[in-house]
C-alpha positions in Angstrom: -115.0 109.2 48.6 -113.6 106.1 49.8 -111.9 106.5 53.3 -113.5 109.8 54.0 -114.7 110.6 57.3 -117.6 112.3 58.4 -117.8 114.4 61.2 -120.4 115.4 63.5 -121.3 118.8 63.9 -121.4 120.3 66.9 -122.2 124.4 67.6 -118.9 125.9 66.4 -118.3 123.1 63.6 -117.0 119.5 64.0 -117.0 117.6 67.3 -113.5 118.1 68.7 -113.2 114.9 70.3 -114.2 113.0 66.9 -111.3 115.2 64.7 -108.9 114.0 67.3 -109.8 110.7 67.6 -109.2 110.8 64.0 -105.8 112.5 63.5 -104.7 110.5 66.5 -106.0 107.1 64.3 -104.5 108.5 61.3 -100.8 109.3 63.0 -101.3 105.7 64.4 -101.6 104.4 61.3 -99.2 106.2 59.3 -96.7 106.1 62.1 -97.4 101.9 61.6 -96.8 102.3 57.8 -94.3 104.7 58.1 -92.5 101.6 60.6 -93.2 99.4 58.0 -91.3 101.7 55.0 -88.7 102.5 57.3 -88.0 98.3 57.8 -88.5 98.0 54.6 -85.8 100.6 53.5 -83.5 98.8 56.5 -84.2 95.1 55.0 -83.5 96.8 51.5 -80.7 99.0 52.9 -79.2 95.3 54.5 -79.9 93.4 51.1 -78.3 96.2 49.4 -74.9 96.1 51.7 -74.7 92.2 51.1 -75.3 92.6 47.3 -72.7 95.3 47.5 -70.4 93.3 49.7 -70.8 89.8 47.4 -70.4 92.0 44.5 -66.9 93.8 45.9 -65.6 90.3 46.6 -66.7 89.0 43.2 -64.9 92.0 41.6 -62.0 91.5 43.4 -61.8 87.5 42.8 -62.7 88.7 39.0 -59.6 91.2 39.2 -57.4 88.3 41.2 -58.8 85.5 38.2 -57.6 88.3 36.0 -54.1 88.7 37.2 -53.3 84.9 37.7 -54.9 84.6 34.2 -52.3 87.0 32.7 -49.8 85.5 35.1 -50.3 82.0 33.4 -51.0 83.3 30.0 -47.5 85.2 30.3 -45.6 81.9 31.6 -47.1 79.7 28.9 -45.8 82.2 26.1 -42.5 82.0 27.9 -42.3 78.5 27.9 -43.5 78.6 24.4 -40.6 80.8 23.5 -38.2 78.5 25.1 -39.4 75.6 23.3 -39.3 76.8 20.4 -35.5 78.3 21.1 -35.0 74.9 22.3 -36.0 73.1 19.7 -34.0 75.7 16.9 -31.1 74.8 19.1 -31.6 71.1 18.9 -31.9 70.7 15.3 -29.2 73.3 14.7 -26.9 70.8 16.9 -28.2 67.7 15.1 -27.5 69.3 11.9 -23.8 70.0 12.7 -23.3 66.3 14.3 -24.7 65.0 11.1 -22.3 67.2 8.7 -19.6 66.2 10.9 -20.5 62.6 11.0 -20.9 62.8 7.3 -17.3 64.5 7.2 -15.7 61.7 9.5 -17.5 59.0 7.1 -16.0 60.4 4.2 -12.7 60.6 5.9 -13.0 56.9 6.8 -13.8 55.9 3.6 -11.0 57.6 2.1 -8.9 55.8 4.6 -10.3 52.5 3.2 -9.7 53.7 -0.3 -6.4 54.0 0.5 -5.7 51.1 2.6 -7.1 49.0 -0.4 -5.1 50.6 -2.7 -1.8 49.8 -0.5 -3.2 46.6 0.1 -3.4 45.7 -4.0 0.1 47.3 -4.2 1.5 45.2 -1.6 -0.2 42.4 -2.7 1.5 42.8 -6.2 5.0 43.5 -5.0 5.0 40.5 -2.5 4.0 38.3 -5.7 6.8 40.1 -7.6 9.3 39.3 -5.1 8.1 35.8 -4.6 8.2 35.2 -8.2 11.9 36.6 -8.3 13.0 34.8 -5.5 11.4 31.7 -7.0 13.6 32.3 -10.2 16.7 33.1 -8.1 16.1 29.9 -5.8 15.8 27.8 -9.3 18.8 29.2 -10.7 20.5 28.8 -7.7 19.9 25.1 -7.6 20.9 24.9 -11.2 24.2 26.5 -10.4 24.5 24.0 -7.1 24.0 20.9 -9.8 26.4 22.4 -12.4 29.2 22.8 -9.7 28.4 19.7 -8.3 28.9 18.0 -11.7 32.2 20.1 -11.9 34.0 18.8 -8.2 32.8 15.6 -8.2 34.9 12.8 -9.8 32.8 10.4 -12.2 32.9 7.4 -10.1 31.4 9.0 -7.5 29.2 10.7 -9.6 28.1 7.1 -11.0 27.5 5.9 -7.5 26.0 9.0 -6.7 23.4 8.8 -9.2 22.5 5.6 -8.3 22.5 7.5 -4.4 20.8 9.9 -6.2 18.0 8.7 -7.6 17.2 6.8 -4.5 17.6 10.4 -2.5 15.9 12.0 -5.5 13.0 9.7 -5.1 13.1 10.4 -1.2 13.9 13.9 -1.8 10.7 14.3 -3.9 8.4 12.5 -1.5 10.0 14.9 1.2 9.1 18.0 -1.0 5.8 16.9 -1.6 5.6 16.3 2.0 6.4 19.7 3.0 4.3 21.4 0.1 1.0 19.5 1.5 2.5 20.9 4.9 2.7 24.6 3.9 -0.7 24.4 2.2 -2.1 22.5 4.6 -0.8 23.8 7.8 -2.2 22.2 11.3 
């Protein structure tokens, strides 16, 4: 076998010095390998502890991030709910305002219709009054002429007729001028 040691023989078995030297060498090799293995184990333990610390730190970070994610998700959900509530309230408010404005518009339209009707009635009434006033004015003028003929003597009447014809043309001109002034005020 490989690595087997052959000891020299002595009178009562193997040489003690060879056996002791061999045992010491085996013990040294064993101690050396044991130290190497202990160092490997220590390195593995150190590496394991480092990895365990990193794992614990990453685990804590993951928990923190999960909690933060849950908080953010909660805040976003609340914000979304609040935004939806605000939208519904704004739509309700806009609808109520539209209804109010439609009602106000209808009321104002009714007022305009009433005002138009009142103006039409007033116009008709004023036309009637003007027509009546014109007929009464014409009647008054003809009465004045009738009474004037009764109270004015014939001789004055003839003189007045001449004057009247002159005055009449002047008064016709004056009336025409007055009518023009009324139609075309400056």
